[in-house]
Steps between C-alpha positions, in 0.01 A plus 500: 500500500320201660448540880743215570777682313451845649820655624514505881605841639844511661364604838270196505784264415716660766226459759458134399872440543495658846199294614640178353842551658349588838273193503781263398742642756229462764439137399855378442735755651763694308757226456230260377358731233647526151458793264351275233227395747411865554492549123269200448259609773494857370463385139808688378856423396798513736643773281196717565542455875855632480382785277260621769727407792871521406602377846354283774496803728272680254258207506505477882441875536209480254344211693513697825366815335210300357425270793588689818206660685731737689503804265121513477457445873753771584320747279173441688635509854715808441188701428340379823821559695506865394156534655624318814221245477660232714230234489453543126876468434522167681162383370595545134822307557320219683221474244747490211695209648200306633322527165789332322806717454757392418334229293606137529725514193699796630525350848640174362732697274640705788536190719686317224730796445576526872564127540724490193676819612399647168558863402127555455458459875737788575345708222153449643615582852694814410253648250169394652507358854755742639333800338164400649638434849690828498177682418295320766767540768531868408127548536496328839790720614313809385197402707725425798646851469145638500430315825233278344693172508708356780879554478589161352772415244310584179662239277424224750138620517480496119642147490261387770198615302621365166614180671143422604372559150772318307485198731125485447561516123763224517267269692227566246717446191737224609279296732151607385421578864186703448324676787121485554478879482452760229798689365357816653483341846856370472634838385312685775638265765860556391450877491334505843788302650749743348315818592427390856868421540622831358251755627614706796303446819342805671731673750486352850342814639208468264459134587488584870249778442280262302528254786393765755202595288391139480530460877302820555226372271489172688468683834215712369326188379535337842353807675205496268 
């Protein structure tokens, strides 16, 4: 068979359909995208689209499974959380977002779905966002119980951290508001702000003792 006529594997065609649908939805929204446009961009027939994805819900779920960074990110941070590596947990999350996750296509897609009150928005929230926030809030609560973090509402703390990161991502994607810093510096700054806000301060007694020691050292210096 000539190379141009080689049969394309089903998994490749399916992946092409997913990417084509995601990019069109991100560009034109859901109501502005027709199935035939997806077929043309993917280089397949409409019938083949419905063969792979019998319903719109199947296509939306496939897009999220393919495009969402949440499952991979959760897998990484869960391992670190088991080891109670606080800085590493927040650092991996920050680095993932600052380096470009979710990508611009997925961000536009989610924004379109939210603005159009589309079912994909609720699907993404329930199956990805909510799962991630529940994990992060649960981890923060665990560290609060251990006396490492301050007793703050864990879900609010999780939203505060992710709010910094997502807002930074929105400014970068929607308004091209780049910062004159490396991604590593930006990530480290967000993590430092979060950790300095969460970490428990030393007990007052210890602070006073440290203060007395400092005063004693100063007095000795004066005598000398």
